[in-house]
C-alpha atoms as one frame of an Amber mdcrd trajectory, in Angstrom:
protein
-110.973-152.484 -66.953-109.668-149.002 -67.667-108.216-148.613 -64.193-106.289
-151.848 -64.303-104.834-150.988 -67.722-103.452-147.734 -66.268-102.104-149.363
 -63.117-100.154-152.130 -64.881 -97.690-149.795 -66.684 -97.284-147.731 -63.526
 -96.547-150.828 -61.406 -94.144-152.106 -64.064 -92.309-148.814 -64.002 -92.063
-148.814 -60.199 -90.743-152.380 -60.156 -88.160-151.625 -62.841 -86.982-148.533
 -60.952 -86.561-150.553 -57.761 -84.563-153.227 -59.558 -82.326-150.681 -61.289
 -81.649-148.809 -58.037 -80.580-152.019 -56.309 -78.378-153.147 -59.178 -76.407
-149.860 -59.460 -75.849-149.180 -55.762 -72.327-149.397 -54.316 -71.040-150.224
 -50.892 -68.673-147.827 -49.132 -66.238-150.588 -48.114 -62.780-150.882 -49.684
 -60.653-153.935 -49.045 -56.962-153.940 -49.926 -55.085-157.201 -49.988 -51.316
-156.926 -50.247 -48.922-159.706 -51.025 -46.501-160.181 -48.090 -43.614-160.455
 -50.545 -44.233-156.837 -51.535 -43.078-155.617 -48.115 -39.991-157.840 -48.357
 -39.210-156.360 -51.754 -39.517-152.819 -50.383 -37.156-153.665 -47.510 -34.581
-155.092 -49.916 -34.846-151.978 -52.081 -34.266-149.776 -49.028 -31.156-151.775
 -48.102 -29.759-151.478 -51.624 -30.451-147.745 -51.774 -28.733-147.125 -48.447
 -25.722-149.154 -49.616 -25.272-147.033 -52.745 -23.176-144.051 -51.817 -23.111
-141.322 -54.379 -21.652-138.866 -51.918 -18.162-140.319 -52.138 -17.872-139.120
 -55.716 -16.893-135.750 -57.128 -19.311-133.381 -58.798 -19.030-130.015 -60.510
 -21.288-127.164 -59.450 -22.139-124.921 -62.373 -24.796-122.694 -60.804 -26.142
-121.472 -57.488 -29.350-119.416 -57.342 -33.134-119.420 -57.576 -35.315-122.246
 -58.901 -36.178-120.842 -62.348 -32.594-119.833 -63.143 -31.389-123.249 -61.994
 -33.788-124.960 -64.391 -32.585-122.761 -67.255 -28.943-123.514 -66.463 -29.709
-127.233 -66.252 -31.364-127.220 -69.679 -28.515-125.201 -71.132 -26.007-127.692
 -69.739 -27.972-130.652 -71.118 -27.915-129.053 -74.564 -24.148-128.489 -74.461
 -22.979-131.591 -72.547 -25.602-134.263 -73.076 -23.410-137.159 -71.949 -22.879
-136.022 -68.339 -25.411-136.499 -65.557 -26.864-133.325 -64.088 -29.245-132.562
 -61.264 -30.645-129.718 -59.183 -30.020-129.878 -55.446 -31.874-127.685 -52.960
 -29.789-126.317 -50.122 -31.644-123.690 -48.130 -32.282-121.057 -49.480 -30.648
-121.678 -52.878 -30.745-124.245 -55.642 -27.496-125.728 -56.936 -26.902-127.365
 -60.285 -24.466-130.274 -59.950 -23.124-132.183 -62.911 -21.183-135.397 -63.285
 -20.536-138.296 -60.983 -16.778-138.720 -61.063 -14.901-141.447 -59.181 -11.576
-139.644 -59.088 -10.567-136.061 -58.631  -8.425-136.174 -61.773 -11.388-137.215
 -63.900 -13.479-134.420 -62.371 -10.770-131.800 -62.966 -10.422-132.812 -66.635
 -14.135-132.312 -67.153 -14.072-129.091 -65.133 -11.645-127.562 -67.654 -14.101
-128.230 -70.498 -17.134-127.097 -68.527 -15.460-123.837 -67.437 -15.265-122.786
 -71.088 -19.071-122.581 -71.170 -19.799-122.017 -67.446 -16.900-119.952 -66.062
 -18.109-119.925 -62.435 -18.006-123.726 -62.156 -16.040-125.418 -59.408 -15.371
-128.898 -58.016 -17.540-130.283 -55.201 -17.300-133.396 -53.061 -20.634-133.662
 -51.213 -20.548-134.649 -47.540 -22.197-137.847 -46.377
């Protein structure tokens, strides 16, 4: 009687361990199902992006140099002229800070006069396509 009373808890424990190991195991198979309309949407987005030409507009370059200095100049410009767009463009080996997105040269030159007061080395740029 004593032996069977010791075996029952041990067998219960073994059975519970087996059940828990089976219930928490994972399979190494990943299945991805993608909606076919998603690919159509990506193609439409690519067409729209290629149709948008930002290179036919004028920009003002306020800085040309290394990455850290470009970031500082960009933040300084954002603090002074928060309404104009500004971005950093990498052109080997230097970084350029371009501001604005002007349709006409006259509009760009008007803004250039104001920007030159704070950034005297600024000049007008029309990026190539």
